[in-house]
N, C-alpha and C positions, 0 to 999 in steps of 0.2 A: 504493499499499499504506499504508493509514493505522492499521492494526491489526496486532498481533502476538500470537502465541500462545505462551505460557511454560509449559514444564512445571514445575510448582512440586515435585511429590514423587510417588514411587509408594508403594502400601501395599495390602494385602487390605482395610483398612476405611479409609474417609475421613470425619472428623468436622468438621461445619461450621456454621456460622450467618449468617443475612444480616441485615444491618443496616436493609435497605430492602426495599421489595415486589420481589421477582422471580418469574418464571414458568418452569414446566418443564413441557414436554409439555402445554400448553394450563392447567395447574393453578397457582393464585396459591399462593405459599410464604410462610409466615407469618414476619414479620420476628421476629427476636430468640428464635427458638426453635431448640434443639440439634438438628441432623439428623445421619444417619449414613448413607451407602452402603456397601454389603458386595460382596464377590466371592462369587457362588454360581453353582455350575455353569458357569463360564465367562462368567456376566452379571453385569451390575450390579444388586443388589437393593436397590430404594428403595420404602419405604412399602409393602411386601407385592407389588411388581409388580418384573417383571425386564425390563432395558433392554440394549441393545448400546452406547448411548451416551446421555449426558444433557447438556442445555445448560440452565443455569438463567440466563436473561436479565432485564434491567431496561430500562426505557424511560429512566430516568434515567442520564445517563451519569456523574454523580458517585457511583451507588450503590456501596456495599462489602459484602464478605463477609469472615470470618475461617475459617480453618482451623487446626486443632488438631495438636499433635505433629509439626511439620515441621522435619525434619533440616536444618542448615545447618553448612557447613565439612565437608562428607563426605569421611571420609579424613583431614583435618587434625588437627593434635594439639589443637584447639580445638571439635572437633565437639560439638554439642549439639541439643536440639529446642526449638522457640519456638512461639508461637501467633499468626503474623502475621496483618494484614487486608489485603484487596486491593480496588482500584477495578476496576470493569468486570464481567465476566461470568465465570461459571465453568463449564467443561466438564469431563465425567468420561467417560473410556473406559477399556476393557479392552485390555490387551497383555501377552502372555507370563505369564499367569497372576496378573496385578496390575492394581489401578485406578490410574491416572494421572489427578491433580488439574492441569487446565489453566487459567490465568488468560487471556482474551481482553481486550486493553485497548489504547487509544491508544497510538501510538509514543511520543509526547512525555510522556505521563503514566508509561509504562515508564521512560523515560530520567531523570525526576524522582527515582523510587524508586533506580534503579541508580547515580547519582552520590551519593545519601544513603547507600545500601548500602555501595559501595565506599569512602567517605570519611567523616570527622566532619563534623557540621554546622557546626564552626568554621573550615573549609576556606575561604580566600579567593575572591572571585567569579571572578577570572581563572582561577585553577586549576580552579574547577568549571566555567566555560565551555569551556575547553580539552577537559575531560573529557567534557561533554555532546557536543562535536562528534565526539570518538573513538568513544564509545559509539554514537553515531547511525551513524556510517560502518560501524563494525564489524557491527553487527545488519543493516544493508541490504545488506552485501557477503556476509554468510552467507547471508541469504535468497535473493539472487541466484545464489550459487552453488550453492545446494540446488535451486533449480529448474532450473539448467543442468544438473545431474547427473542429475535425474529426467527432464527431456526428452530426454537423450541416452541415457538408460537404461543407463549403464555402472556396473559395481561398483566401488565406490569402497574402495581398500584401503589400510590404516593400518598395516600390518606386514610383515615380511619376514623368513624364518626357514631356516636351514639347521641343520646338527647342530652346528656350532660358533658360531652367531651367530643371536641374536635381536634385531631392531630395530623397535620400535613408536613411533608417537605418537599422541597423545591430542588430537581437536579436535571440533568440534561437529557433525562428519558422523554422530555416534552416533545423532543424532535424526532420526527417521523421521515421527513424528506430531505435532510442534509444531516452531516455529521454533528456540527456544532454551531452555534449562533456566534454573533460578532460582539454582544454585549457581557456585562458584568455576570449575568447568569452562567454563561460558560467561562471563556476568557475574554479579556477585552481586546478586541482586535479592529484596527482602524486604518489597514492598508499600508500601502509606502507613505501615505501622509505622514505617518508618525516616525517612521525611519529616517532619523536626522543625524544620527551619529554612526560612525564606523564601528566604534566598540559593540553595538549590538549585533551587527554583521559579524564581527570577529568572535563572539562569544557563541554564536551559532555554528560558526563553522570550525571552530576549535572543539566542540562536543558534537559534533555531526553524528547522528546515529545514536548517541549514549541515551541509556534509558536506566530508569531504578527498577529493579526486580526484587520479588520476596519469594523465596520457595518456587523459583521457575517462572512465577507469573509477573507479569507487568504490574507496577504498584499503580492503585488509583491515586497519583500523587495531588495532594490539594495545598493552597494556601491562602492567607489573608493578609489584610494590611497589618495589623498589630494584635497580638494575641493577648496583651494585657499582662503577661508575664508566665502565663503556661498556656500550653497548646490544648486543644480538645480532641476528644477521640471521635472517629467517624460515625458509629453508631448513634451517638447522641445527636447529630445533626441531619442525618440521612438516613438511609435504609438501616433497619436493625441488624446489620453485618459487622461485626468486629475485625478490623485489620491490625494485624499485631504490630506493623511497622507506622500505624497512625494512633500510637498510643500518647498519654499525656506527658509531656517534658517541660522542666523548668527553663524559662528562654535566659539562661546566664551560664556564665562559667563558673560561678561560685560553687562550692561543693554544700549545697543546701537540699534539704529534703522538704518536697511539697507537700502540704498536709492535703487530707483527701478533701477536696474543694466540693465535692457533691453532699457532704455534711453542711447543713444550714449555717451553724455557728462559724464553722471555719470559712466558707463562702463568705461571708459578711464581714469578718475580721479583715480577709485579704482584699476584698473589693474596697473597702474603705481606708485601706493604706496605700502607700505608695512605693510598693518593694523594688528594690534594685533589679533591673533586668536590661538584657540587650535592647528591647523596644521601649524602655523608659527613657525616652531623649527628647529633648525639645531643640537640639543642636540642627540649626538651618542648614547646614553645610550637608548633614546626612538625610534630614527631610526632603530637601530639594533633590536628592538623587532617587528617591522612591515615590514621590507624590508629583503628580502633574499638575498643571495650573488650577483645575478645578479641583483636584483632591486637596489641594492646598486652601481651599476655602474652609476645610475642617481645621480648626486650630486646636482644639482639645481630643485627644483620643485616648492615650494610656489610661486616665482616669477623666470620667466627665459627668456632667449632671443636665438634667432637663428638668424643667419646672411646668406643672399644668394647674390650672384652677380645676375645680369640680366640673364646671360648666364644659371647659375645653376637653378634659378626659372623658367625660359622658358622651359629649357629642362625636369625638374623634373614635371610640370604640363602637358606637352605634353605627356608624358610617362605613367602618371598617368590617364589621361583623355582620351588619345587616339585622341586628338583634336588637330588641328592646329590653335593655337589662335594668332601666331606671338610673336613679343615681349611683354612683360607684362607691360602695361602702369599703372594699379592700382589693388589694393585689396580694393573692397567697402564693409563694413558691410551692409547687408539689414535687419537682423533681428536677435536680440538677446534675449536668455531667462533670466530668472531673477537672474541669477548668473554672468551675463554678458558674458556667453558663446555664441559663434556664431551659428545660427542655420541655417541662409542663408548668402552667400559670393558671391559678384559679382566679377568675375575676369574679367576684361577689357584688351584686346590685340591689336595689331595693325591690326589684320585680322578678329576677331569676339570677342564677349562677351558670358559668359556663368555665369548664376547664380547656385551655388552649395549648397547642405544641405543633411542630417542634420549634426550634429557635427562630427560625427566619419567620415563621407566622407570627410568633409573639412580637418579633421586632415591627413586623407591619402593621400590626393591630395597634400598636401604642405609638404611633407617629405617623404623621401626613406623608411621609416616605419610609424610611427605615429608621429604628434606632442603631447606634453605632454597634451594639452588639446586645445579646441576650443575658451577660453578666452584670446582672444589677440587683439592688436592693432598693426597697421603697419606704420613704418617709411620709406620714400623713399628719398634718395639722389643721387647727382651727375646726373641730368638730362642733356641728350644731346638730341636737338631737341625733347623735350617733353617726351622723354623715360628715365625712372631711370635706372641708372647703378647699384643700389646696394639697398636691401630691409632689415631693420631690423623687425623682429616679436618680440614683447614683450608679454609674456603671464602669467597666473596666474592657479596655481593648475596642478594636475597630474589625468587624466581621466575623465569621464564625469560627476563627480560631483553629482550624483543623490544618495539620502540615506545617508547611514553611510560614514563618512570620518575616513578611516582606522587610519591616523595619529593622526587626533583629537581626535579620540575615545581612542587611545593609551595613550594621554596624560591625559584624562579624568580618564581612569583606574589607572594612576599613581598618579591622585590627589585625590584619595579616593571615586570617584563615582562608584556606584554599576552599574552591567551590566544592571538593569533596568533602571536607571538614564540615562545610555547610549542611550538605545534604545529609550527610549521616547523624549531624547533631538532631535535625527535625525527624527524620526517617528511620527509627531505631531498627536495626537488625536487616536493612535493605542492603543491595547490591548494585553498583554501577556497573553496566555491561554496555557492549556496543551492539546495536542492530543493524547489521551490514546492508540489509534490505532498503534502508532509507538513504543510502550514500547516493549521490548523483552519479551517472554517467561521466566518464571521463571522455 
């Protein structure tokens, strides 16, 4: 498998132009001319003709095309639209009443963009090499898993629901018609528009084909912005499957023993303190390596606070759950993972109660976009007739916390750790091997 299909975005109309010669349905496409494909009667309408699918191909592997008004950061506080350019071929299909733009590109070219899109161009080489190996491993593991599910013809379920409880996790199994998407739901991918440094290209080249494996299987390697001092275990965030290489580790080089943060008392003490860790840094030089301009709109993430009035919180929960809970009386931790992240939270209202999970569902319910993480504790104040009038949420970390901590890894890279040291710190017991089938032909 040398090429990957990335779902870029969906829309009723897709506007694009080609910077090189492309061909679609046997017809040459004129470079640097603006084109539009529109949805019409369940078909793709392009230049007066209708198609079930369209593939724009170029014989030049370096050929590029640009798309207009592509959303990035979907549902996050910094969501916006861009006009990115991509290397490779463009495929357009119809699904569920919308057009989907898909980029077909070589795996290694995809990775160069991913690590440039996820991080700043100023990141250190060792950090970028570690990220290249992780991103490559994750991609191949997802494609392998998808093929397995397809061959077994099993229905993959990502939620469990009763009258009192709703538990859901979000993973890339949502994608049926392409391998991965271009947004944070999978790996942030913004094409050649983000490749502004030769260091990213060097990182991919020097690790070409390298992947993480455990017991002979490709690792489902994950990463997040800031673990908050302790990484989380896979099964507490996604499907209930334990991966030994994704266990909880302390994000530091001091010989300290992590308390069991699934215990409420330990979690509360941990979250309310600022424990030394690789990712506990405010160094602008380091943060600028990891955070792009829009990510740097987030100023506090190792430890953070959000304040809500009763009205704000009740309205937010009602809108996000589409349930009428009434005034909010309490937010009670039910279950935590080993990093202190909540996997189940009980919301008690004056009309009814509901237990929610897993971590991303909790983060989405309690925020107009996403809380930074589900590792948090709640303080109530100003009770009137047993109903709090304000809530303060104090939290730790940014993201799900599983696998590599990007800010922690950036610090490790700056402190002289090799990319292999970084990988084996976050992925316990894994091995780094070369998958020769991914190497380009010479």
